[in-house]
N, C-alpha and C positions, 0 to 999 in steps of 0.2 A: 468841362467845356466841350460841348457836343458839335455844334455847327460852326465850322471854321472855314473862312475863305482866305487863300493865300494868293495875293495879286502881284503879278510881275509884268514889266513892260519892256524888258531887254532880254537878249539871249542868256547873258550871264545871270541875270536875275531869275530867269526861268529855271536854270540849273539849280540854283540855291532853293528855289521854291519846291522843286521835286524832292530834294534832300529833306527839307522840313516836313513835307507831306508824309514821308515814310514813318515818321514818329507820331503823326496824327492821322491814323488810317481813314477816318471819316471826313477828312478835310477835302476841300475842292481847290484846285489850282486854276486860277482865272487869269487870262491874258488876252491882249489884243493881237498877239502874234499868231501866225499860222503854225500849227504843230501837229505832227502825226502821232504823238504820244497819247494813248488812250486815257491817261490820267489827267489830261489837260482840257479845259473848256475854253474855247475861243469865242470872244464876244466883240461887238463893234465898239462900244464905248463903256469905259469903266464907270463914268458918272451915271449912266443910265442903270447899270447893274446895282450901284449903291442906292440909287433912288428906290429901286424895287426891293432890295434885300438888306439894307443897313440895319433896320430894327429887328430883322428876323435872325440875324447872326449872333452867336455868342462871342466870337472873336474874329478879328481881321488882321492879317499879317501883310503889310505892304513891303514888297522887296523892291523898293524904289528910293529915290531921294526923299528926305524928310519933308521938303517943301511940297512935293507932289502929294504925299500922304495928307498933309494938313489942308491943302486946298480942296482935295476931293471929299474929305469928311466934314469940312466946315459947315456946309448947308444942312447937315443931318444931325448935328449934335444937339441933344435935348437936355438930358439930366444924368448925373453920374450914377444915379440909382438904376437907370434903365439902359443907358448907352452900352454898346458892346465893348469888349476889350480891344484896343487898337495898338499895334506895335509896328515899328518900322525897321527894316533891315536894308543895309546898303547892298549894292550889286555884288560886291566881293565877299560879302558875309563877314566883314570885319567887326561891325558894331550892330547891336540890337538895342533899340530904344523903346521904352514904354511911352506911349503917346496919350492914351485916353483910358479912363476908368481903371486906374492903376490898382486900387485896393478892391473896391466892391465888385468891379467888373472882372478882376483877375488879370489885368494886363501886366502887372509886375511879375506875377508867377509865370505868365505866358512868356514874358521877356527872358526870364532866367532860364527857362527850359529850352527856348529856341537858341539862346546864346550857347548853352551847353551842347546842343546838337551840332552847331556849326563851329564850336571852339572859338566863339567870338567874345567881344567885350559886351558885358551887360550894362546898359546905361539906364539907371532908375534914379529919378530926381525927387521922389516923394520924401519929405523931411524925415518921417519915421524910419524909412528904409535907409536913408543916408546915415542917420544916427544909429542905426541898428537897435531901435527901440520898438516897443509893441505898436502895432497898427490897431488902435482901439476900435476903429470902425469895422474891423473884420474879425476880431477875436471871438465875438459871439458866434458867428457862423462857423469859425474854425473848430470850436469845441462844443458846438450844439447847445449854446447858452442863449436864452432870451436876453435882449439888451434893452435897458431903460435908462434914460438920462434925465436928470433934474433940470438941465439947461440944454439949449440946442447943441447937437453933437459937434458942430463947427467950433463952438466956444470950448467944449471939452477938449477937442483935439488941439486947439490953439494953446491951451494951458499946458498940455502934455508935451507937445513938440517944442515948446519954449522952456521945457525943463523946470516948470514951477514945482515947488515942494508937493509931493503926492503921497498920500497914505493908501496903502493897499491892504484891505481887510479880507481875510480868507476864512470862510466858515465851513468849507468842505475840503476834502483832499481827493482830487481826481487828476486825470491826465493833464487837464488844462492848468490847474493850480500848480502842479508840479513843474510845468513849463515856466510859469510865471516866477516861481521861486528860484529856478535855475538861471533866469535871464533878467534879474532885477536891475533896472537902471540905477545909476548913482543917486539920482534925486528922488527915488522912491523908497519909502520905509514900510516894511511888512509888519502887519499886526494880525493876531489871531483872536483878540478880544476887543470889541468896540470900546469898552470902558478904558482901555489903555491909550486911546488916541486923544491927544491934545489938539483940538481942531484949530487953535490959534496959530499953530506952527505949520499948517498946510493950506494950500489953495485948491486942492482937488482930492476927492476921495474916489477910489476905485474899489468896488466890492464884488466878490463872488459869493453869493449867499442865497439862502432860501428864506431869509428873514426880511421883515419890513424895518427899514431904518429911516429916521427923520434927521438927516445931517444938516449942519448949518453952513456948509460950503458946497459948491458945485459937485455933484456926485454922479458917477456912472455905475449902474448896477448890472452885473451879469448873473442871470438866474438859471442855474442848472436844474434839470428835472430829477429831483432826489427825494421827494416826499411820497410816502405810501399812505393811503387813506383807507381805513376800514369803516364799514357802516352797516347798521341794521335799521329796519324801519317797519312801520305798520303797513298794511296792505294797500291802502288807497292814497299813498303819498303822491302829492302833486309835484310834477317835475319843476315847474317854474318857481313855486314857493320854496321847494327844497333847495334849488340852486341858489336863489337869492339869499336865503337865510344862511346856507352853508358858507357862502363867500363872506358874508358879514362876520360870522362866528370865527372863521379861519383868520380873517384880518385882525379880529379882536385878540387872537392868540399871537399876533405878530408874525404870521407866516404868509408867504407869497402864494397866491392861488396858481400862478404860472409855474411854480416849482413842483406841482403834482406830477408824479411819474406814472402812478397806477392807482387803481381804485378797486376795492373788493368787498365781498360779503359772503354769507353762507350759501350753499348751492340751492337751497329752497327759494332764494331770491334771484335766481338766474334769469327769470322772466319778468322781474320787477320793472315796469315800464319807465318809472322815474329814473332808475339807475341806467337803463339802456339809453334813454334820451340824453342823460347827463354825459355819458361816455361819448356818444356821437357828437353832441354839440360842442364839446371841449377837446375832442380828439385825445381822450384819456382812456387807455385800455381798462376794461372791466373784467375782473376774474372772480370766480367763486371757489369755495373750498368745502369739502365734505366735513361732516361732524367729526369723523375720525381724524382728519388733518387738523381741525381746530383743537381737538383734545390733546394734541401733542404740545401745545403751547401753554405755559403757565402765565396767567395774566394778573395784574395788580388789583382788579376790581371784579371778581367773579359775582355772578348774579344768581341767586336761588330761583328767582322767577323765570329767568331765561332758561335755566337748567330744567325746570319743571315743564316748560312749554316746548322747547325744541331739543333738549338733551345735551346742551353744551353750556359751559360756564359764562360765555360771553361771545359776541360776534365781532364788534368793531375793533376791540383791542387785539384779539387773536388774528384777525385778517390783516390788520396793519403790520403786525409783527411778521406774519408769514410772507407778506408781499415784500417787506423790506429786508428780511433776513436779520433783523435786529431784535434783541431781546429786551430792549427798553423803548419807551415811548416819549415823543416830544409833547404830545397832548394825550392824556389819559381820557377815558370815555366821557364824552359830553352828551347829556340827555337834552334833546330839544323838543319842546312842545309847540306846535304850530297853532295858528288861530283857527284852523279847520278841524282841530282836535286830533289831527294825525301827529305821529311822533317819529323821530329818527335819532340815532346815535352816531357819533363819529369819533374816531381816534386817529392820531397821526404819528408815524414813525419815520425816522431818517434812514435812507438806504445805507445798510451796514458797510457797503464797499467804499463809501465816501466819508465815513466818519473819521474825523481827525483824531487819531489815537496812536499810542506807542505800539510798535511791533518790532520783534527781533528779526533782522535780516540774516538768514543763513545763506552765505554766499560761497559759490564755488570759485576758488582762486585760479583754477586751471592746472595744467600739467607741470608747472615748474618755472617757466619763463614768466617773469613778472608782467611782460607786455601781452600775455595771452589771457588775461582776465577779461571778461566781457565788459562792454561799455557801461551797461547798467550796473554791474557789480562794482566797477571803479567809481561810479557816481555815488553809490551808497557808501562806499568806503571813505570817499573824500568828505562826505557830509556827516559821518558818524561822530557821536560824542563819546562812545565807548566801543573799543574794538578788542575782541579776543581772537588771536590767531594761533594756529598750530605751528609753533616755531620749528619743530623738528621736520616739518614737511613743506613749509611755505617759505619762499625767499623773504628775508627780513626787509629787502628793498621795497616790498609792497607797502610797508608801513610808512614809507616816506610820503605817500599820498594822503595820509591822515592829516586833518587840519590841526593847527596849533591849538593847544589846550585840550585835545582829545585824550582820554585815558586809553592807552594801548598796552595790552598785556599778553605775554606769551603763555598760552594755556598749558603748554607742556610742563610748566613749572608749577601748576596749580592742581589741586584735587578737583573732582567734579563738583563737590559741595562748594568749594571756593569760587569756582566759575559761576555757578548758579547764583550764589550770594551777591557777587559783583553785578551780574546782569539784573537781578532783582532790585538792587539799590538804584541803578540808573533807570530801570523801567518805572519805578515809583515816581521818579522825578520827571517822567515824560521825555527822557532823552532818547536820541537815536542810537540803536545798538546793532553792531555787526558781529556775527560769529563767522569767522573766515575759515573755511575748510579747504583742503586740497582737492584738486581735480573737480569732479562733479559731486555734490553732496550726496546724491542718491546712489552712488557706486562706491561701496566700501568706505563711506564717509562716517560711519558710526554715529549718525545723528539721531537714530530712533530713540535711544535712551534719553537724550536731551529733550526731544520733542514730547516724549511721554511726560517728563517732568514739567515742561512748559504747560501742557494741557492740564495737569493736576493743579498747577498754581494759577491757572486762568490767564496765562501770558500769551498774547497773540504773537504769531510768527509767520514768516513766509520764506520761500526758497527761491534764490536766484541761481539758475543752472550755471555750471561751469564746463569748460572744455576738458574732457577726460583724456588720460594719457594714451588710451588706445587710439583716439582720433589723432593725437599729436604724433604717435608712432607712424601712422599712415602718412602723415604729412612729411615727416623726415625721410621716410622711405620712398616718397613720391609714388605712393601705391593707392589703389582703390580696393576696398574690401569687397564690395559687391559688384561683380562683373556679370552681365546678363549671360545666362546659360552656363555659367561656370560656378559662381558662388552667389547665393542669395540669403544665406543665414550666417549670423555671427553669434558665437558663444563667448560670453565673458565669464571667466572663472579665475581661480588662483590656486597656488600650490598649498599642500597641507602645512599648517604651522601650529602655533600654540592653540589657536582656536580651531577645533576640528571641523572638517567639512561634513555636511549632511550626507547620510549614507548613500543616497541616490545621486550625489553630485561629484563623485570621484572623476578624475580626468579620464580614466578608462571607460567610465559609463558614457561619456560624451563621444567617445571615439566611434 
């Protein structure tokens, strides 16, 4: 929210307006009072100011009685999709109320932030906010998803805020879907395969997908940009014919055109006009790869003809894989012959970062106090189906956060082979797995051996950092390690033990 006006009509209101302005540096304080404060603009009539500026502003904060606010904005209200966010604050700063454009305009967020600034009560009456359920009309904007609805959005919203049975289908795994999974309302059932949904049991379908679905009930589609398209073509490819044909072929594969994240080809096609026009027309980034880069990818459909002509096994499949970071394809190479005798190929891959797959979470448990695990680490621990923890180093109390039915084992009582075997068993089932390490896994965590085995077995994993004991020590001592002009370097080492120190890393060598 860039352009904000804060309107006050009393001395007390003006004091509150100036406090609010400090947190919104680009805002203007407007009043009919005389003021020597350089941050205040004095005008003759607020009604005239609103006539000239109402639609130019992103947000308006009235530090007035609510009735004054309502009467002043009434002549200017047009549409919730275009009206600015309007909120009202009383003169004493006790209550902040969302008045207009709560969701799309951002008035609800504006209200919450202003209330926090003043230590006031936040008054928001939007049904989804009162119920603490998703605001479906703003989720797309929040997570950069395109929104499409099979029925008018007002009907979709009505079904949802009235808590009608809703099916949530998730085809990707990203920040947005993780948020949805953590905040599922009681009337929503989560699915990961469309075939598992019995539509007779639901009145609304909400989907986060790159696929095309034909549902039999009112449906709301959130479409993230997660598809990478690789393509090769003949020299005189016509842009319009290429685009129209490609859209039809993509739809025939059951994929959303609006889900395309990027588009690529071999570098000798960097000036291909049809590709350049396609990129500009659809705001889809176009990238090219050298033959050396393309040769790093093993593709399912190598072509001897393409190899003989341009020196690579294939273009479309390789480029889709390189763009997506994925070694598998949603759509293998499609050869398209146009009526103009021109040709093109295309392949499609899903962004590897959003692929819904099993991965082992290696989590740092922190320095010993069970409450010093990170928020993210605790969330993974609570959701895990299988947890292996280093019982000799980690408080057993941490396992109390594990959900009922989870397999929780003390790895100190197991051989490495037994640990790997257990994780493999759950990995094959697609279960959520946590390997809980003390401190931060990267510092004396002894995780490299495990990660090497995971790599050899093709098991995906990721690391959630933890608070190391050296940081905790500073906190206990109320000390700062790095003091300007005194100390700017930290050496982390240990004493000699059963595992010898490298010859150049003796404590004396660091002195």
